C-alpha positions in Angstrom: 25.2 46.9 6.0 26.8 43.9 4.2 26.8 42.3 8.0 22.9 42.8 7.6 22.2 41.6 3.8 24.6 38.2 4.5 22.5 37.7 7.6 19.6 38.4 5.7 20.5 35.9 3.1 21.1 33.0 5.6 18.0 33.1 7.0 16.2 33.1 3.9 18.8 30.1 2.8 17.3 28.1 5.9 13.6 28.9 5.1 14.4 27.8 1.6 15.9 24.4 3.1 13.8 23.6 5.5 10.3 24.5 2.7 12.4 22.0 0.0 13.1 19.0 3.2 9.1 18.9 4.4 8.2 19.1 0.8 10.6 16.0 0.2 9.3 14.1 3.8 5.5 15.3 2.1 6.2 13.5 -0.8 7.9 10.3 0.7 5.9 9.7 4.7 2.6 9.9 5.3 0.7 9.8 8.5 -1.7 7.5 9.0 -4.7 6.3 11.8 -6.1 3.2 11.9 -9.8 3.2 12.7 -11.8 0.3 13.1 -11.4 -4.0 13.5 -10.6 -5.0 10.0 -6.8 -5.5 10.0 -6.6 -7.7 14.2 -4.8 -9.0 15.3 -1.8 -7.1 13.5 -3.5 -3.2 13.3 -5.8 -2.2 15.9 -7.9 0.7 15.4 -6.5 3.9 16.8 -3.0 2.8 15.9 -1.0 5.5 14.3 1.3 4.7 11.6 4.0 6.1 9.6 3.4 5.7 5.2 6.2 5.1 2.8 4.7 7.1 -0.5 8.1 6.2 -1.9 8.0 2.2 -1.4 5.8 1.9 -4.7 6.2 4.2 -7.2 5.8 3.5 -10.1 5.4 5.1 -13.8 3.3 4.4 -16.4 4.8 3.9 -20.0 1.8 4.9 -22.1 2.2 8.5 -20.5 6.3 8.7 -21.1 5.5 7.5 -24.9 2.9 11.1 -25.6 5.2 13.1 -23.7 9.2 11.5 -24.8 7.9 10.2 -28.2 11.3 8.8 -29.1 10.2 6.6 -26.0 8.5 3.1 -26.5 7.1 1.0 -24.3 6.9 -3.1 -25.5 3.3 -3.0 -23.3 1.0 -1.0 -20.9 2.4 -2.3 -17.5 3.3 -0.2 -14.6 7.1 0.3 -14.3 8.1 0.2 -10.4 11.2 2.3 -9.5 12.0 0.5 -6.0 9.6 -2.4 -6.5 6.1 -3.4 -7.0 3.7 -4.3 -4.0 4.2 -8.4 -2.9 2.4 -10.7 -1.2 1.5 -10.2 2.5 2.5 -6.3 2.1 0.0 -4.4 4.4 -0.5 -0.9 1.6 -3.0 2.2 2.1 -5.0 3.1 -0.6 -7.5 5.1 -1.5 -11.1 2.7 -1.7 -12.1 2.9 -5.4 -15.6 2.8 -4.7 -15.2 6.3 -3.1 -11.6 7.9 -3.7 -12.2 10.0 -0.8 -11.9 7.3 1.3 -8.7 5.5 2.4 -8.6 2.4 3.4 -5.9 0.1 4.9 -5.6 -3.6 3.7 -3.1 -6.6 2.7 -2.3 -7.8 0.0 -3.0 -11.7 -1.3 -2.5 -11.9 -4.7 -0.6 -10.1 -7.3 -1.3 -9.0 -11.3 -2.4 -11.9 -13.4 -2.6 -14.1 -10.5 -6.2 -16.7 -9.9 -7.3 -16.2 -6.0 -10.9 -18.0 -4.7 -11.6 -18.3 -1.2 -13.6 -21.4 0.0 -13.7 -23.9 2.9 -12.2 -20.9 5.1 -9.3 -21.2 2.5 -7.5 -18.6 0.5 -6.0 -19.8 -2.5 -3.5 -18.6 -5.0 -2.8 -20.4 -8.3 -4.6 -23.4 -6.7 -2.4 -23.3 -3.9 -3.4 -22.4 0.3 -2.4 -19.5 1.7 -0.3 -20.2 4.5 -1.8 -16.9 7.1 -0.7 -18.0 10.3 -1.4 -14.3 11.5 -5.1 -14.8 11.1 -7.6 -15.0 14.4 -10.4 -16.7 12.1 -10.7 -18.1 9.1 -12.9 -16.6 6.3 -16.5 -17.7 6.6 -17.2 -16.4 2.9 -16.8 -17.5 -0.4 -15.3 -16.4 -3.3 -15.0 -17.5 -7.0 -12.0 -18.5 -8.5 -10.6 -15.3 -10.9 -7.9 -13.7 -12.2 -6.2 -10.5 -11.0 -6.3 -8.1 -14.1 -3.0 -6.2 -15.3 -1.9 -3.0 -12.4 -4.3 -4.8 -9.7 -4.6 -6.1 -6.6 -7.1 -8.4 -4.5 -6.4 -7.0 -0.6 -8.7 -8.6 2.6 -8.5 -7.5 5.8 -6.9 -9.5 8.6 -10.0 -10.2 10.5 -11.5 -11.9 7.9 -14.7 -11.9 8.3 -15.6 -8.3 9.9 -13.2 -6.3 6.6 -15.2 -4.6 3.7 -12.4 -5.2 0.8 -12.0 -6.7 -2.3 -14.0 -9.9 -2.1 -16.5 -7.0 -1.4 -16.1 -4.5 -4.1 -13.0 -6.5 -6.3 -9.9 -5.4 -6.7 -7.7 -2.2 -5.7 -6.3 -1.2 -9.2 -2.0 0.7 -8.6 -3.1 4.4 -9.6 -5.2 4.1 -6.5 -1.9 3.1 -4.2 -0.4 5.3 -1.7 1.7 3.8 0.1 3.3 0.9 2.0 2.6 0.9 6.2 5.8 1.0 7.5 6.1 2.2 11.2 4.0 1.9 13.9 4.5 5.3 16.9 1.2 4.7 18.6 0.4 4.0 21.3 3.7 3.6 22.5 3.7 -0.6 23.4 3.3 -0.9 19.8 6.0 0.8 18.2 7.9 -0.4 15.8 9.0 -1.3 12.3 5.8 -3.2 10.2 7.4 -6.6 9.3 6.5 -8.7 6.5 4.3 -11.6 8.3 5.9 -14.3 6.2 3.1 -14.9 4.3 3.3 -17.4 1.5 2.0 -20.6 -1.3 2.0 -24.1 0.3 4.3 -26.7 -2.7 
């Protein structure tokens, strides 16, 4: 009888541990299928990726102050656990116009920066962006604007075939799901998704 109870306890502990690991993985990693050509040539339609959901974990200071009165915040800016999105990061986010749809684009301008597109060149803080990964330059115009706090300006790498910030505006930080981390299918596209070295001209 004691042996049976011991075996049952081990089974239950194994099931519980498996469940905990499963929930932790779900909280940190998400599967994503690229649909459409908006990120070519970097990502192709039908490509499967793993998204790092922990990359941009953040805390709303206002919410902390409401639930923990002793915590005082100096402003309403989000507090990031591991770091905020950086220029050049490829991110997955909920489409601001339809939260049931997930999009994947590249971060171009950060909160507080100015951004504009003219004569086929993207300018951030009045400096041209070095984008060697593009096949074609954008054939549209975006007037100079300031990225609001806790928002990001994103574009697809296939500039003239992408529904992105030049059409519908900024991405709020709360819409961001995570950072594109690993490509695992098709096999010939397997590998970590490294930064592109997107930089501003000096």
